[in-house]
N, C-alpha and C positions, 0 to 999 in steps of 0.2 A: 725411559724414567719419566720422564714427564707427559707423555702419553698416558700412562696406567695413573698417575696423580690427577693429570684431565678427567679420567673417564672415572674414576672413583667421585673425585669431587661432583663430577654433572650428573653421579645417579644419586648422590646425595642432595643435591643439590633438588632436584628433580623429586625425590620424595619429600624432602621438608616443603619445599613452594605448592606440591600437588596441582601443576599448571591444568587446565582445563584448554581442550582443541576448538576451535572454532565449528561451529557446522559447518561452515562453507569450506572445510579445509579435512574435514573426517574421512572424506571415499579416498585424499590421494596421499594419504600417512602413510596406512599399510603398503600401500605399492612403493613411495617411497623410503619404508622402513628398508625393505625387502630391494633394494636396489641399492639400496649401502650394503646391506649385507653382501650380495655382491660383489660390490666395490673391496669391499673388507678381506672377502675369501681371493681373492684375486691380487692384493696388495700381500697377505700369508704368504700365498705359493709365490709371488715374485723374489720375498724376504729370503725365505727356502730355497731358492732356485741361483740366488745371488745377483737377481737383474734387476733388485727395487727402484726407483727412481721416486722420490717423494712427489716430483712436478707431474709425471705421468698418475699417481694415484690422486690427489688431489682433483686433476684435470679428470681423472675416470669417474672418482667418488658424485663429483657437481653433476659429470652430464648424465649421467646414470639416473640420479635423483631426478634430473631437470629432465628428460625425455622420457619415462615412465611417467611422471604426472601430465608430461602435456599429452603421449599418448590415452589415458585415466582421462583427461579433460577435453583432448577429439572426441571422444566415445559417447562421454558424457551430452557432447552436445549434437553429434548424433544419433543419441536415441540408442545407443549400443554398448552404455557403459560398463555394466559388469561382464559381458563377453571380453571387452578388451581388455577387461580389471584382468579377467584370467588369464588369458592370454600371454599381459605382460608377466602374472605369477610362473606361469611356466615356463617361459624364456627364461627369466630370470632364475628360477629355482633348479632348471636342469643347467645353467653354469653354474650358481653353487653348489652341484653335487660333483659338476666333471673338475672345478675346484680344489675337493677338498676330498675327493676321491688323489687328485694330483698331491694334497700334500701331505692322504696317508702314504703312499708311495714313496715319496721322498723322507717320511722321518720312519718309516719301517723298512724302510730297502726292502719293499714287496714289489 
């Protein structure tokens, strides 16, 4: 329940404050969001299977975001930022769809 309240408060504060993202961080934000969604999908899958561990979830969440951002940063430094960004999105997208498929199978018993 606390997580839902925090989520709602965060959304409302974001709408009310209307924060701007600095231009230096803009290339990394979409990748970080996709990485965070991957961790959330994995966490939901773990909750439904009864193997959820909050410590593992927090570590997974932050490590996914940091590693994905680092890969994009490395790609920018090598001059192939868009290619590595695409690769990160594809890999994380596959993981998200795999987790969602497992969640669907658990919920629908299919």
